[in-house]
N, CA, C and O atoms as CSV, one atom per row, in Angstrom:
chain,resi,resn,atom,element,x,y,z
A,1,UNK,N,N,0.843,-1.174,-0.004
A,1,UNK,CA,C,-0.002,0.004,0.001
A,1,UNK,C,C,0.891,1.246,0.000
A,1,UNK,O,O,1.834,1.341,0.785
A,2,UNK,N,N,0.598,2.154,-0.850
A,2,UNK,CA,C,1.395,3.372,-0.977
A,2,UNK,C,C,1.131,4.291,0.209
A,2,UNK,O,O,0.028,4.364,0.751
A,3,UNK,N,N,2.176,4.973,0.576
A,3,UNK,CA,C,2.078,5.932,1.666
A,3,UNK,C,C,1.400,7.205,1.171
A,3,UNK,O,O,1.757,7.730,0.116
A,4,UNK,N,N,0.455,7.687,1.905
A,4,UNK,CA,C,-0.259,8.896,1.493
A,4,UNK,C,C,0.366,10.126,2.129
A,4,UNK,O,O,0.839,10.094,3.265
A,5,UNK,N,N,0.355,11.191,1.376
A,5,UNK,CA,C,0.893,12.463,1.856
A,5,UNK,C,C,-0.178,13.525,1.786
A,5,UNK,O,O,-0.976,13.562,0.849
A,6,UNK,N,N,-0.190,14.369,2.763
A,6,UNK,CA,C,-1.123,15.473,2.759
A,6,UNK,C,C,-0.616,16.541,1.791
A,6,UNK,O,O,0.548,16.937,1.852
A,7,UNK,N,N,-1.481,17.001,0.910
A,7,UNK,CA,C,-1.089,18.013,-0.068
A,7,UNK,C,C,-1.160,19.393,0.569
A,7,UNK,O,O,-2.236,19.968,0.732
A,8,UNK,N,N,-0.017,19.897,0.916
A,8,UNK,CA,C,0.055,21.235,1.483
A,8,UNK,C,C,0.308,22.222,0.347
A,8,UNK,O,O,0.706,21.818,-0.745
A,9,UNK,N,N,0.083,23.492,0.589
A,9,UNK,CA,C,0.351,24.485,-0.466
A,9,UNK,C,C,1.798,24.424,-0.961
A,9,UNK,O,O,2.055,24.633,-2.146
A,10,UNK,N,N,2.730,24.142,-0.072
A,10,UNK,CA,C,4.148,24.076,-0.458
A,10,UNK,C,C,4.396,22.912,-1.416
A,10,UNK,O,O,5.116,23.053,-2.404
A,11,UNK,N,N,3.790,21.753,-1.111
A,11,UNK,CA,C,3.968,20.581,-1.971
A,11,UNK,C,C,3.314,20.817,-3.331
A,11,UNK,O,O,3.867,20.443,-4.365
A,12,UNK,N,N,2.130,21.443,-3.324
A,12,UNK,CA,C,1.456,21.750,-4.585
A,12,UNK,C,C,2.290,22.694,-5.449
A,12,UNK,O,O,2.396,22.497,-6.660
A,13,UNK,N,N,2.885,23.721,-4.828
A,13,UNK,CA,C,3.740,24.644,-5.587
A,13,UNK,C,C,4.926,23.906,-6.197
A,13,UNK,O,O,5.315,24.168,-7.336
A,14,UNK,N,N,5.494,22.981,-5.426
A,14,UNK,CA,C,6.644,22.215,-5.904
A,14,UNK,C,C,6.256,21.350,-7.103
A,14,UNK,O,O,6.996,21.285,-8.085
A,15,UNK,N,N,5.095,20.684,-7.029
A,15,UNK,CA,C,4.615,19.838,-8.119
A,15,UNK,C,C,4.348,20.689,-9.361
A,15,UNK,O,O,4.718,20.307,-10.471
A,16,UNK,N,N,3.709,21.836,-9.172
A,16,UNK,CA,C,3.398,22.718,-10.298
A,16,UNK,C,C,4.674,23.235,-10.947
A,16,UNK,O,O,4.763,23.290,-12.174
A,17,UNK,N,N,5.663,23.616,-10.142
A,17,UNK,CA,C,6.926,24.109,-10.688
A,17,UNK,C,C,7.629,23.021,-11.493
A,17,UNK,O,O,8.199,23.294,-12.549
A,18,UNK,N,N,7.586,21.791,-10.994
A,18,UNK,CA,C,8.226,20.677,-11.698
A,18,UNK,C,C,7.543,20.431,-13.048
A,18,UNK,O,O,8.220,20.257,-14.061
A,19,UNK,N,N,6.221,20.414,-13.064
A,19,UNK,CA,C,5.489,20.201,-14.303
A,19,UNK,C,C,5.712,21.361,-15.285
A,19,UNK,O,O,5.836,21.153,-16.492
A,20,UNK,N,N,5.760,22.574,-14.748
A,20,UNK,CA,C,6.013,23.744,-15.589
A,20,UNK,C,C,7.385,23.649,-16.237
A,20,UNK,O,O,7.544,23.975,-17.414
A,21,UNK,N,N,8.382,23.201,-15.464
A,21,UNK,CA,C,9.732,23.029,-15.995
A,21,UNK,C,C,9.737,21.999,-17.124
A,21,UNK,O,O,10.388,22.202,-18.148
A,22,UNK,N,N,9.012,20.895,-16.937
A,22,UNK,CA,C,8.938,19.873,-17.984
A,22,UNK,C,C,8.298,20.424,-19.251
A,22,UNK,O,O,8.780,20.171,-20.355
A,23,UNK,N,N,7.214,21.176,-19.091
A,23,UNK,CA,C,6.517,21.735,-20.254
A,23,UNK,C,C,7.408,22.742,-20.980
A,23,UNK,O,O,7.471,22.736,-22.209
A,24,UNK,N,N,8.097,23.604,-20.232
A,24,UNK,CA,C,9.002,24.575,-20.853
A,24,UNK,C,C,10.108,23.870,-21.609
A,24,UNK,O,O,10.465,24.283,-22.713
A,25,UNK,N,N,10.658,22.811,-21.034
A,25,UNK,CA,C,11.709,22.060,-21.698
A,25,UNK,C,C,11.184,21.462,-23.004
A,25,UNK,O,O,11.866,21.485,-24.028
A,26,UNK,N,N,9.970,20.931,-22.953
A,26,UNK,CA,C,9.357,20.353,-24.145
A,26,UNK,C,C,9.155,21.411,-25.226
A,26,UNK,O,O,9.453,21.170,-26.395
A,27,UNK,N,N,8.654,22.573,-24.840
A,27,UNK,CA,C,8.416,23.638,-25.808
A,27,UNK,C,C,9.718,24.158,-26.407
A,27,UNK,O,O,9.779,24.456,-27.600
A,28,UNK,N,N,10.766,24.269,-25.580
A,28,UNK,CA,C,12.044,24.763,-26.081
A,28,UNK,C,C,12.640,23.798,-27.109
A,28,UNK,O,O,13.298,24.223,-28.058
A,29,UNK,N,N,12.409,22.512,-26.915
A,29,UNK,CA,C,12.954,21.522,-27.838
A,29,UNK,C,C,12.054,21.282,-29.034
A,29,UNK,O,O,12.428,20.558,-29.957
A,30,UNK,N,N,10.869,21.883,-29.031
A,30,UNK,CA,C,9.942,21.712,-30.148
A,30,UNK,C,C,9.302,20.331,-30.185
A,30,UNK,O,O,9.026,19.812,-31.267
A,31,UNK,N,N,9.064,19.732,-29.034
A,31,UNK,CA,C,8.462,18.406,-28.966
A,31,UNK,C,C,6.984,18.501,-28.639
A,31,UNK,O,O,6.488,19.551,-28.230
A,32,UNK,N,N,6.285,17.385,-28.825
A,32,UNK,CA,C,4.850,17.359,-28.558
A,32,UNK,C,C,4.538,16.901,-27.143
A,32,UNK,O,O,3.528,17.305,-26.566
A,33,UNK,N,N,5.401,16.057,-26.579
A,33,UNK,CA,C,5.119,15.501,-25.248
A,33,UNK,C,C,6.407,15.456,-24.435
A,33,UNK,O,O,7.474,15.185,-24.985
A,34,UNK,N,N,6.319,15.723,-23.118
A,34,UNK,CA,C,7.520,15.713,-22.287
A,34,UNK,C,C,8.286,14.388,-22.272
A,34,UNK,O,O,9.490,14.378,-22.017
A,35,UNK,N,N,7.611,13.279,-22.541
A,35,UNK,CA,C,8.302,11.984,-22.531
A,35,UNK,C,C,9.284,11.843,-23.690
A,35,UNK,O,O,10.142,10.961,-23.660
A,36,UNK,N,N,9.176,12.685,-24.702
A,36,UNK,CA,C,10.088,12.650,-25.839
A,36,UNK,C,C,11.401,13.372,-25.553
A,36,UNK,O,O,12.369,13.193,-26.293
A,37,UNK,N,N,11.458,14.172,-24.511
A,37,UNK,CA,C,12.635,14.990,-24.221
A,37,UNK,C,C,13.904,14.171,-24.004
A,37,UNK,O,O,14.936,14.514,-24.581
A,38,UNK,N,N,13.879,13.088,-23.190
A,38,UNK,CA,C,15.122,12.332,-22.995
A,38,UNK,C,C,15.679,11.729,-24.279
A,38,UNK,O,O,16.888,11.521,-24.385
A,39,UNK,N,N,14.826,11.447,-25.248
A,39,UNK,CA,C,15.280,10.862,-26.514
A,39,UNK,C,C,16.075,11.867,-27.351
A,39,UNK,O,O,16.957,11.484,-28.119
A,40,UNK,N,N,15.755,13.152,-27.194
A,40,UNK,CA,C,16.372,14.179,-28.036
A,40,UNK,C,C,17.533,14.903,-27.365
A,40,UNK,O,O,18.186,15.729,-28.003
A,41,UNK,N,N,17.802,14.618,-26.115
A,41,UNK,CA,C,18.898,15.322,-25.443
A,41,UNK,C,C,20.235,14.746,-25.884
A,41,UNK,O,O,20.338,13.566,-26.221
A,42,UNK,N,N,21.247,15.585,-25.877
A,42,UNK,CA,C,22.567,15.166,-26.322
A,42,UNK,C,C,23.481,15.010,-25.113
A,42,UNK,O,O,23.381,15.758,-24.141
A,43,UNK,N,N,24.369,14.030,-25.191
A,43,UNK,CA,C,25.362,13.860,-24.140
A,43,UNK,C,C,26.562,14.740,-24.480
A,43,UNK,O,O,26.960,14.867,-25.638
A,44,UNK,N,N,27.121,15.336,-23.442
A,44,UNK,CA,C,28.265,16.219,-23.621
A,44,UNK,C,C,29.499,15.507,-23.127
A,44,UNK,O,O,29.485,14.848,-22.087
A,45,UNK,N,N,30.564,15.647,-23.884
A,45,UNK,CA,C,31.815,15.007,-23.526
A,45,UNK,C,C,32.358,15.605,-22.224
A,45,UNK,O,O,32.325,16.821,-22.033
A,46,UNK,N,N,32.848,14.757,-21.348
A,46,UNK,CA,C,33.322,15.199,-20.038
A,46,UNK,C,C,34.564,16.080,-20.136
A,46,UNK,O,O,34.850,16.837,-19.208
A,47,UNK,N,N,35.303,16.001,-21.232
A,47,UNK,CA,C,36.534,16.785,-21.357
A,47,UNK,C,C,36.237,18.280,-21.353
A,47,UNK,O,O,37.099,19.082,-20.992
A,48,UNK,N,N,35.031,18.660,-21.749
A,48,UNK,CA,C,34.674,20.084,-21.745
A,48,UNK,C,C,34.567,20.626,-20.333
A,48,UNK,O,O,34.816,21.807,-20.090
A,49,UNK,N,N,34.196,19.756,-19.401
A,49,UNK,CA,C,34.047,20.174,-18.013
A,49,UNK,C,C,35.308,19.938,-17.193
A,49,UNK,O,O,35.398,20.394,-16.053
A,50,UNK,N,N,36.268,19.242,-17.752
A,50,UNK,CA,C,37.479,18.894,-17.012
A,50,UNK,C,C,38.270,20.144,-16.614
A,50,UNK,O,O,38.826,20.192,-15.517
A,51,UNK,N,N,38.329,21.143,-17.477
A,51,UNK,CA,C,39.090,22.349,-17.175
A,51,UNK,C,C,38.487,23.103,-15.999
A,51,UNK,O,O,39.208,23.559,-15.111
A,52,UNK,N,N,37.174,23.233,-15.994
A,52,UNK,CA,C,36.541,23.960,-14.888
A,52,UNK,C,C,36.665,23.174,-13.590
A,52,UNK,O,O,36.832,23.759,-12.520
A,53,UNK,N,N,36.583,21.852,-13.682
A,53,UNK,CA,C,36.753,21.020,-12.482
A,53,UNK,C,C,38.176,21.136,-11.968
A,53,UNK,O,O,38.397,21.222,-10.760
A,54,UNK,N,N,39.135,21.138,-12.869
A,54,UNK,CA,C,40.534,21.276,-12.466
A,54,UNK,C,C,40.782,22.635,-11.816
A,54,UNK,O,O,41.511,22.735,-10.829
A,55,UNK,N,N,40.174,23.674,-12.374
A,55,UNK,CA,C,40.324,25.007,-11.797
A,55,UNK,C,C,39.729,25.062,-10.399
A,55,UNK,O,O,40.309,25.675,-9.503
A,56,UNK,N,N,38.585,24.432,-10.205
A,56,UNK,CA,C,37.969,24.394,-8.874
A,56,UNK,C,C,38.855,23.655,-7.878
A,56,UNK,O,O,39.002,24.082,-6.733
A,57,UNK,N,N,39.435,22.561,-8.312
A,57,UNK,CA,C,40.322,21.798,-7.425
A,57,UNK,C,C,41.554,22.617,-7.061
A,57,UNK,O,O,41.980,22.627,-5.906
A,58,UNK,N,N,42.126,23.303,-8.050
A,58,UNK,CA,C,43.294,24.146,-7.776
A,58,UNK,C,C,42.952,25.248,-6.785
A,58,UNK,O,O,43.725,25.527,-5.869
A,59,UNK,N,N,41.803,25.868,-6.965
A,59,UNK,CA,C,41.369,26.933,-6.057
A,59,UNK,C,C,41.159,26.381,-4.650
A,59,UNK,O,O,41.515,27.031,-3.667
A,60,UNK,N,N,40.578,25.174,-4.551
A,60,UNK,CA,C,40.375,24.532,-3.250
A,60,UNK,C,C,41.707,24.291,-2.549
A,60,UNK,O,O,41.850,24.573,-1.359
A,61,UNK,N,N,42.678,23.770,-3.288
A,61,UNK,CA,C,44.002,23.523,-2.706
A,61,UNK,C,C,44.646,24.828,-2.253
A,61,UNK,O,O,45.255,24.896,-1.185
A,62,UNK,N,N,44.503,25.873,-3.088
A,62,UNK,CA,C,45.065,27.171,-2.737
A,62,UNK,C,C,44.414,27.707,-1.462
A,62,UNK,O,O,45.094,28.270,-0.604
A,63,UNK,N,N,43.105,27.532,-1.339
A,63,UNK,CA,C,42.399,27.981,-0.130
A,63,UNK,C,C,42.883,27.222,1.103
A,63,UNK,O,O,43.033,27.806,2.176
A,64,UNK,N,N,43.123,25.942,0.953
A,64,UNK,CA,C,43.633,25.141,2.083
A,64,UNK,C,C,44.999,25.637,2.533
A,64,UNK,O,O,45.264,25.741,3.730
A,65,UNK,N,N,45.860,25.939,1.579
A,65,UNK,CA,C,47.200,26.449,1.909
A,65,UNK,C,C,47.091,27.793,2.601
A,65,UNK,O,O,47.756,28.039,3.608
A,66,UNK,N,N,46.253,28.658,2.061
A,66,UNK,CA,C,46.055,29.984,2.652
A,66,UNK,C,C,45.474,29.861,4.063
A,66,UNK,O,O,45.847,30.618,4.959
A,67,UNK,N,N,44.565,28.909,4.256
A,67,UNK,CA,C,43.959,28.689,5.571
A,67,UNK,C,C,45.035,28.291,6.584
A,67,UNK,O,O,45.030,28.770,7.718
A,68,UNK,N,N,45.948,27.422,6.178
A,68,UNK,CA,C,47.037,27.009,7.067
A,68,UNK,C,C,47.873,28.222,7.488
A,68,UNK,O,O,48.213,28.371,8.662
A,69,UNK,N,N,48.199,29.082,6.529
A,69,UNK,CA,C,49.006,30.263,6.839
A,69,UNK,C,C,48.261,31.196,7.777
A,69,UNK,O,O,48.846,31.728,8.720
A,70,UNK,N,N,46.980,31.398,7.527
A,70,UNK,CA,C,46.191,32.282,8.375
A,70,UNK,C,C,46.092,31.711,9.789
A,70,UNK,O,O,46.176,32.450,10.771
A,71,UNK,N,N,45.914,30.394,9.886
A,71,UNK,CA,C,45.839,29.772,11.205
A,71,UNK,C,C,47.161,29.899,11.964
A,71,UNK,O,O,47.163,30.098,13.179
A,72,UNK,N,N,48.277,29.783,11.253
A,72,UNK,CA,C,49.579,29.974,11.898
A,72,UNK,C,C,49.703,31.406,12.424
A,72,UNK,O,O,50.162,31.632,13.544
A,73,UNK,N,N,49.291,32.354,11.607
A,73,UNK,CA,C,49.336,33.763,12.015
A,73,UNK,C,C,48.418,34.009,13.211
A,73,UNK,O,O,48.775,34.744,14.132
A,74,UNK,N,N,47.246,33.399,13.193
A,74,UNK,CA,C,46.300,33.521,14.299
A,74,UNK,C,C,46.895,32.935,15.579
A,74,UNK,O,O,46.706,33.483,16.666
A,75,UNK,N,N,47.602,31.840,15.448
A,75,UNK,CA,C,48.246,31.219,16.601
A,75,UNK,C,C,49.270,32.167,17.221
A,75,UNK,O,O,49.353,32.286,18.443
A,76,UNK,N,N,50.043,32.835,16.378
A,76,UNK,CA,C,51.036,33.805,16.865
A,76,UNK,C,C,50.355,34.961,17.582
A,76,UNK,O,O,50.804,35.396,18.643
A,77,UNK,N,N,49.278,35.452,17.001
A,77,UNK,CA,C,48.533,36.566,17.613
A,77,UNK,C,C,47.949,36.150,18.958
A,77,UNK,O,O,48.021,36.908,19.925
A,78,UNK,N,N,47.380,34.968,19.027
A,78,UNK,CA,C,46.811,34.498,20.298
A,78,UNK,C,C,47.891,34.353,21.366
A,78,UNK,O,O,47.668,34.681,22.531
A,79,UNK,N,N,49.040,33.868,20.970
A,79,UNK,CA,C,50.152,33.715,21.919
A,79,UNK,C,C,50.591,35.094,22.436
A,79,UNK,O,O,50.845,35.258,23.630
A,80,UNK,N,N,50.678,36.074,21.545
A,80,UNK,CA,C,51.069,37.432,21.956
A,80,UNK,C,C,50.011,38.018,22.895
A,80,UNK,O,O,50.354,38.653,23.893
A,81,UNK,N,N,48.741,37.811,22.585
A,81,UNK,CA,C,47.675,38.291,23.460
A,81,UNK,C,C,47.781,37.662,24.844
A,81,UNK,O,O,47.621,38.333,25.864
A,82,UNK,N,N,48.053,36.366,24.857
A,82,UNK,CA,C,48.156,35.663,26.128
A,82,UNK,C,C,49.306,36.225,26.973
A,82,UNK,O,O,49.149,36.451,28.172
A,83,UNK,N,N,50.469,36.450,26.332
A,83,UNK,CA,C,51.623,37.006,27.062
A,83,UNK,C,C,51.331,38.419,27.567
A,83,UNK,O,O,51.665,38.754,28.703
A,84,UNK,N,N,50.706,39.248,26.722
A,84,UNK,CA,C,50.375,40.617,27.128
A,84,UNK,C,C,49.366,40.634,28.280
A,84,UNK,O,O,49.458,41.468,29.182
A,85,UNK,N,N,48.426,39.730,28.242
A,85,UNK,CA,C,47.436,39.646,29.327
A,85,UNK,C,C,48.111,39.269,30.642
A,85,UNK,O,O,47.815,39.847,31.688
A,86,UNK,N,N,49.024,38.294,30.581
A,86,UNK,CA,C,49.767,37.903,31.795
A,86,UNK,C,C,50.582,39.079,32.322
A,86,UNK,O,O,50.638,39.313,33.529
A,87,UNK,N,N,51.207,39.810,31.419
A,87,UNK,CA,C,52.033,40.948,31.803
A,87,UNK,C,C,51.180,42.035,32.450
A,87,UNK,O,O,51.581,42.621,33.455
A,88,UNK,N,N,49.998,42.308,31.874
A,88,UNK,CA,C,49.107,43.316,32.450
A,88,UNK,C,C,48.595,42.890,33.828
A,88,UNK,O,O,48.527,43.707,34.746
A,89,UNK,N,N,48.246,41.645,33.969
A,89,UNK,CA,C,47.729,41.152,35.243
A,89,UNK,C,C,48.808,41.193,36.308
A,89,UNK,O,O,48.532,41.527,37.460
A,90,UNK,N,N,50.027,40.858,35.937
A,90,UNK,CA,C,51.109,40.858,36.916
A,90,UNK,C,C,51.470,42.271,37.390
A,90,UNK,O,O,51.948,42.434,38.512
A,91,UNK,N,N,51.248,43.302,36.548
A,91,UNK,CA,C,51.558,44.668,36.928
A,91,UNK,C,C,50.468,45.323,37.763
A,91,UNK,O,O,50.694,46.370,38.371
A,92,UNK,N,N,49.305,44.721,37.796
A,92,UNK,CA,C,48.199,45.312,38.567
A,92,UNK,C,C,48.324,45.007,40.014
A,92,UNK,O,O,47.482,45.424,40.808
């Protein structure tokens, strides 16, 4: 037995948006029915996306390196704050 769900306004909007997207896709491709869309779509070679993926990976690695440097600098600042706080407390 299938599980029943209460149709809330949010769920209805989601269903309508999904159907609207299917219809727009069908109209853009010049088809008569949404079920024909998968037959007419073209596969794109992965090599076209490899450059952007590589750039993202390089940027991620660069961010990790920069994060390490910033954390080292933060560690130095915290140590200086700690020493200055001890010095201030001892003079009071």
